[in-house]
PDB file of N, CA, C and O in Angstrom, chain B, residues numbered from 101:
ATOM      1  N   MET B 101     -42.025 -14.246  54.243  1.00  0.00           N
ATOM      2  CA  MET B 101     -42.112 -13.774  55.573  1.00  0.00           C
ATOM      3  C   MET B 101     -43.474 -13.223  55.170  1.00  0.00           C
ATOM      4  O   MET B 101     -43.814 -12.177  55.723  1.00  0.00           O
ATOM      5  N   ASN B 102     -44.396 -13.839  54.186  1.00  0.00           N
ATOM      6  CA  ASN B 102     -45.727 -12.855  55.111  1.00  0.00           C
ATOM      7  C   ASN B 102     -45.647 -11.716  54.160  1.00  0.00           C
ATOM      8  O   ASN B 102     -46.591 -11.134  54.696  1.00  0.00           O
ATOM      9  N   GLY B 103     -45.389 -11.092  53.416  1.00  0.00           N
ATOM     10  CA  GLY B 103     -45.291  -9.528  53.261  1.00  0.00           C
ATOM     11  C   GLY B 103     -44.053  -8.628  53.774  1.00  0.00           C
ATOM     12  O   GLY B 103     -43.990  -7.432  53.491  1.00  0.00           O
ATOM     13  N   HIS B 104     -43.471  -9.017  54.234  1.00  0.00           N
ATOM     14  CA  HIS B 104     -41.932  -8.410  55.501  1.00  0.00           C
ATOM     15  C   HIS B 104     -40.971  -8.053  54.467  1.00  0.00           C
ATOM     16  O   HIS B 104     -40.583  -8.972  53.746  1.00  0.00           O
ATOM     17  N   VAL B 105     -40.441  -6.679  54.233  1.00  0.00           N
ATOM     18  CA  VAL B 105     -39.347  -7.221  53.418  1.00  0.00           C
ATOM     19  C   VAL B 105     -38.295  -6.982  54.963  1.00  0.00           C
ATOM     20  O   VAL B 105     -38.662  -6.967  56.138  1.00  0.00           O
ATOM     21  N   TYR B 106     -36.706  -6.792  54.286  1.00  0.00           N
ATOM     22  CA  TYR B 106     -35.697  -7.073  55.578  1.00  0.00           C
ATOM     23  C   TYR B 106     -35.954  -5.393  55.951  1.00  0.00           C
ATOM     24  O   TYR B 106     -35.399  -5.102  57.010  1.00  0.00           O
ATOM     25  N   PRO B 107     -36.482  -4.546  55.478  1.00  0.00           N
ATOM     26  CA  PRO B 107     -35.967  -2.872  56.683  1.00  0.00           C
ATOM     27  C   PRO B 107     -36.886  -3.050  57.284  1.00  0.00           C
ATOM     28  O   PRO B 107     -36.832  -2.970  58.512  1.00  0.00           O
ATOM     29  N   ASP B 108     -38.042  -3.352  56.634  1.00  0.00           N
ATOM     30  CA  ASP B 108     -39.445  -3.073  58.088  1.00  0.00           C
ATOM     31  C   ASP B 108     -39.218  -4.115  59.050  1.00  0.00           C
ATOM     32  O   ASP B 108     -40.188  -4.046  59.806  1.00  0.00           O
ATOM     33  N   ARG B 109     -38.365  -5.166  59.485  1.00  0.00           N
ATOM     34  CA  ARG B 109     -38.097  -5.763  60.420  1.00  0.00           C
ATOM     35  C   ARG B 109     -36.808  -4.662  61.080  1.00  0.00           C
ATOM     36  O   ARG B 109     -36.615  -5.186  62.177  1.00  0.00           O
ATOM     37  N   LEU B 110     -36.434  -4.188  61.050  1.00  0.00           N
ATOM     38  CA  LEU B 110     -35.203  -3.429  61.610  1.00  0.00           C
ATOM     39  C   LEU B 110     -35.939  -2.407  62.018  1.00  0.00           C
ATOM     40  O   LEU B 110     -36.883  -1.835  61.473  1.00  0.00           O
ATOM     41  N   SER B 111     -35.173  -2.160  63.488  1.00  0.00           N
ATOM     42  CA  SER B 111     -35.995  -0.429  64.662  1.00  0.00           C
ATOM     43  C   SER B 111     -35.824   0.651  63.457  1.00  0.00           C
ATOM     44  O   SER B 111     -34.912   0.380  62.676  1.00  0.00           O
ATOM     45  N   ALA B 112     -36.521   1.761  63.207  1.00  0.00           N
ATOM     46  CA  ALA B 112     -36.191   3.205  62.322  1.00  0.00           C
ATOM     47  C   ALA B 112     -34.866   3.996  62.220  1.00  0.00           C
ATOM     48  O   ALA B 112     -34.483   4.663  61.259  1.00  0.00           O
ATOM     49  N   ARG B 113     -34.205   3.777  63.471  1.00  0.00           N
ATOM     50  CA  ARG B 113     -33.306   4.174  62.808  1.00  0.00           C
ATOM     51  C   ARG B 113     -32.248   3.647  61.853  1.00  0.00           C
ATOM     52  O   ARG B 113     -31.659   4.349  61.031  1.00  0.00           O
ATOM     53  N   ASP B 114     -32.020   2.061  62.078  1.00  0.00           N
ATOM     54  CA  ASP B 114     -31.345   1.455  61.366  1.00  0.00           C
ATOM     55  C   ASP B 114     -32.063   1.476  59.794  1.00  0.00           C
ATOM     56  O   ASP B 114     -31.464   1.703  58.742  1.00  0.00           O
ATOM     57  N   ARG B 115     -33.407   1.194  59.948  1.00  0.00           N
ATOM     58  CA  ARG B 115     -34.521   1.548  58.323  1.00  0.00           C
ATOM     59  C   ARG B 115     -33.815   2.766  57.885  1.00  0.00           C
ATOM     60  O   ARG B 115     -33.372   2.753  56.737  1.00  0.00           O
ATOM     61  N   LYS B 116     -33.637   3.823  58.615  1.00  0.00           N
ATOM     62  CA  LYS B 116     -33.566   4.543  57.622  1.00  0.00           C
ATOM     63  C   LYS B 116     -31.718   4.601  57.272  1.00  0.00           C
ATOM     64  O   LYS B 116     -31.374   5.070  56.188  1.00  0.00           O
ATOM     65  N   ARG B 117     -31.183   4.351  57.762  1.00  0.00           N
ATOM     66  CA  ARG B 117     -29.812   4.502  57.486  1.00  0.00           C
ATOM     67  C   ARG B 117     -29.448   3.025  56.559  1.00  0.00           C
ATOM     68  O   ARG B 117     -28.362   2.845  56.007  1.00  0.00           O
ATOM     69  N   ALA B 118     -30.889   1.795  56.523  1.00  0.00           N
ATOM     70  CA  ALA B 118     -30.105   1.134  54.975  1.00  0.00           C
ATOM     71  C   ALA B 118     -31.827   1.757  53.847  1.00  0.00           C
ATOM     72  O   ALA B 118     -32.161   1.241  52.780  1.00  0.00           O
ATOM     73  N   LEU B 119     -32.432   2.710  54.427  1.00  0.00           N
ATOM     74  CA  LEU B 119     -32.101   3.077  52.865  1.00  0.00           C
ATOM     75  C   LEU B 119     -32.109   4.425  52.734  1.00  0.00           C
ATOM     76  O   LEU B 119     -33.167   4.844  52.264  1.00  0.00           O
ATOM     77  N   ARG B 120     -31.592   4.952  52.895  1.00  0.00           N
ATOM     78  CA  ARG B 120     -30.518   6.268  53.049  1.00  0.00           C
ATOM     79  C   ARG B 120     -29.125   5.247  51.822  1.00  0.00           C
ATOM     80  O   ARG B 120     -28.898   5.533  50.646  1.00  0.00           O
ATOM     81  N   GLN B 121     -28.565   4.292  52.504  1.00  0.00           N
ATOM     82  CA  GLN B 121     -27.406   3.506  52.139  1.00  0.00           C
ATOM     83  C   GLN B 121     -28.203   2.934  50.516  1.00  0.00           C
ATOM     84  O   GLN B 121     -27.725   3.285  49.437  1.00  0.00           O
ATOM     85  N   SER B 122     -29.328   2.117  50.606  1.00  0.00           N
ATOM     86  CA  SER B 122     -30.136   1.155  48.939  1.00  0.00           C
ATOM     87  C   SER B 122     -30.140   3.124  47.955  1.00  0.00           C
ATOM     88  O   SER B 122     -30.007   3.023  46.736  1.00  0.00           O
ATOM     89  N   ALA B 123     -30.265   4.479  48.447  1.00  0.00           N
ATOM     90  CA  ALA B 123     -30.787   5.085  47.845  1.00  0.00           C
ATOM     91  C   ALA B 123     -29.361   5.404  47.395  1.00  0.00           C
ATOM     92  O   ALA B 123     -29.226   5.833  46.249  1.00  0.00           O
ATOM     93  N   ALA B 124     -27.957   5.197  48.400  1.00  0.00           N
ATOM     94  CA  ALA B 124     -26.886   5.743  47.024  1.00  0.00           C
ATOM     95  C   ALA B 124     -26.535   5.568  46.500  1.00  0.00           C
ATOM     96  O   ALA B 124     -26.043   6.305  45.645  1.00  0.00           O
ATOM     97  N   ARG B 125     -26.482   3.921  46.621  1.00  0.00           N
ATOM     98  CA  ARG B 125     -26.396   2.249  45.592  1.00  0.00           C
ATOM     99  C   ARG B 125     -26.909   2.755  44.356  1.00  0.00           C
ATOM    100  O   ARG B 125     -26.103   2.810  43.427  1.00  0.00           O
ATOM    101  N   ARG B 126     -28.044   3.125  44.160  1.00  0.00           N
ATOM    102  CA  ARG B 126     -29.246   3.354  43.821  1.00  0.00           C
ATOM    103  C   ARG B 126     -28.710   3.312  41.819  1.00  0.00           C
ATOM    104  O   ARG B 126     -28.922   2.393  41.028  1.00  0.00           O
ATOM    105  N   ASP B 127     -28.130   4.412  41.597  1.00  0.00           N
ATOM    106  CA  ASP B 127     -27.482   4.802  40.485  1.00  0.00           C
ATOM    107  C   ASP B 127     -26.111   3.488  40.052  1.00  0.00           C
ATOM    108  O   ASP B 127     -26.282   3.247  38.857  1.00  0.00           O
ATOM    109  N   GLU B 128     -25.541   3.083  40.304  1.00  0.00           N
ATOM    110  CA  GLU B 128     -24.716   2.349  40.666  1.00  0.00           C
ATOM    111  C   GLU B 128     -25.248   0.874  39.826  1.00  0.00           C
ATOM    112  O   GLU B 128     -24.844   0.258  38.839  1.00  0.00           O
ATOM    113  N   VAL B 129     -26.269   0.719  40.721  1.00  0.00           N
ATOM    114  CA  VAL B 129     -26.653  -0.399  40.453  1.00  0.00           C
ATOM    115  C   VAL B 129     -27.307  -0.296  38.490  1.00  0.00           C
ATOM    116  O   VAL B 129     -26.923  -0.857  37.463  1.00  0.00           O
ATOM    117  N   PHE B 130     -27.875   0.221  38.642  1.00  0.00           N
ATOM    118  CA  PHE B 130     -28.688   1.038  37.438  1.00  0.00           C
ATOM    119  C   PHE B 130     -27.812   1.164  36.628  1.00  0.00           C
ATOM    120  O   PHE B 130     -27.986   0.983  35.423  1.00  0.00           O
ATOM    121  N   ALA B 131     -27.434   1.279  36.811  1.00  0.00           N
ATOM    122  CA  ALA B 131     -25.846   1.455  35.198  1.00  0.00           C
ATOM    123  C   ALA B 131     -24.996  -0.252  35.196  1.00  0.00           C
ATOM    124  O   ALA B 131     -24.639  -0.686  34.101  1.00  0.00           O
ATOM    125  N   ARG B 132     -24.767  -1.001  36.315  1.00  0.00           N
ATOM    126  CA  ARG B 132     -24.495  -1.981  36.449  1.00  0.00           C
ATOM    127  C   ARG B 132     -25.209  -3.032  35.881  1.00  0.00           C
ATOM    128  O   ARG B 132     -24.693  -4.145  35.776  1.00  0.00           O
ATOM    129  N   ARG B 133     -26.747  -2.713  35.367  1.00  0.00           N
ATOM    130  CA  ARG B 133     -27.707  -2.977  34.654  1.00  0.00           C
ATOM    131  C   ARG B 133     -27.943  -2.682  33.686  1.00  0.00           C
ATOM    132  O   ARG B 133     -28.497  -3.535  32.991  1.00  0.00           O
ATOM    133  N   ALA B 134     -27.780  -1.876  33.323  1.00  0.00           N
ATOM    134  CA  ALA B 134     -27.565  -1.195  31.506  1.00  0.00           C
ATOM    135  C   ALA B 134     -26.007  -2.229  31.676  1.00  0.00           C
ATOM    136  O   ALA B 134     -25.934  -3.458  31.665  1.00  0.00           O
ATOM    137  N   VAL B 135     -25.608  -1.867  31.729  1.00  0.00           N
ATOM    138  CA  VAL B 135     -24.049  -2.409  30.439  1.00  0.00           C
ATOM    139  C   VAL B 135     -24.786  -4.198  30.795  1.00  0.00           C
ATOM    140  O   VAL B 135     -24.481  -4.933  29.856  1.00  0.00           O
ATOM    141  N   ASN B 136     -25.523  -4.861  31.756  1.00  0.00           N
ATOM    142  CA  ASN B 136     -25.645  -6.516  31.660  1.00  0.00           C
ATOM    143  C   ASN B 136     -26.784  -6.922  30.310  1.00  0.00           C
ATOM    144  O   ASN B 136     -26.824  -7.794  29.442  1.00  0.00           O
ATOM    145  N   ALA B 137     -27.561  -5.855  30.675  1.00  0.00           N
ATOM    146  CA  ALA B 137     -28.419  -5.971  29.299  1.00  0.00           C
ATOM    147  C   ALA B 137     -27.975  -5.586  27.887  1.00  0.00           C
ATOM    148  O   ALA B 137     -28.395  -5.980  26.799  1.00  0.00           O
ATOM    149  N   ALA B 138     -26.803  -4.520  28.263  1.00  0.00           N
ATOM    150  CA  ALA B 138     -26.298  -4.290  26.462  1.00  0.00           C
ATOM    151  C   ALA B 138     -25.304  -5.700  26.307  1.00  0.00           C
ATOM    152  O   ALA B 138     -24.831  -5.971  25.203  1.00  0.00           O
ATOM    153  N   ALA B 139     -25.050  -6.510  27.427  1.00  0.00           N
ATOM    154  CA  ALA B 139     -24.070  -7.398  27.016  1.00  0.00           C
ATOM    155  C   ALA B 139     -24.927  -8.417  26.804  1.00  0.00           C
ATOM    156  O   ALA B 139     -24.690  -9.329  26.012  1.00  0.00           O
ATOM    157  N   PHE B 140     -25.741  -8.344  27.345  1.00  0.00           N
ATOM    158  CA  PHE B 140     -26.158 -10.289  26.891  1.00  0.00           C
ATOM    159  C   PHE B 140     -27.664  -9.609  26.017  1.00  0.00           C
ATOM    160  O   PHE B 140     -28.529 -10.485  25.986  1.00  0.00           O
ATOM    161  N   ASP B 141     -28.070  -8.453  25.420  1.00  0.00           N
ATOM    162  CA  ASP B 141     -27.813  -7.586  24.178  1.00  0.00           C
ATOM    163  C   ASP B 141     -27.241  -8.418  22.880  1.00  0.00           C
ATOM    164  O   ASP B 141     -27.885  -9.239  22.226  1.00  0.00           O
ATOM    165  N   GLU B 142     -25.940  -8.031  22.671  1.00  0.00           N
ATOM    166  CA  GLU B 142     -25.377  -8.745  22.320  1.00  0.00           C
ATOM    167  C   GLU B 142     -24.782 -10.109  22.183  1.00  0.00           C
ATOM    168  O   GLU B 142     -24.312 -10.312  21.063  1.00  0.00           O
ATOM    169  N   ALA B 143     -24.719 -10.725  22.713  1.00  0.00           N
ATOM    170  CA  ALA B 143     -24.527 -11.798  22.695  1.00  0.00           C
ATOM    171  C   ALA B 143     -26.040 -12.731  21.888  1.00  0.00           C
ATOM    172  O   ALA B 143     -26.020 -13.957  21.774  1.00  0.00           O
TER     173      ALA B 143
END
């Protein structure tokens, strides 16, 4: 995509909405990554 990511292709309103949703899920994603990393280290 020549350096463009999905939000870059959206309208300003839709881009703001997508970034807000992403920020709202950030803690959940980091928590899930930590659990997965811990399980990987135990294996």
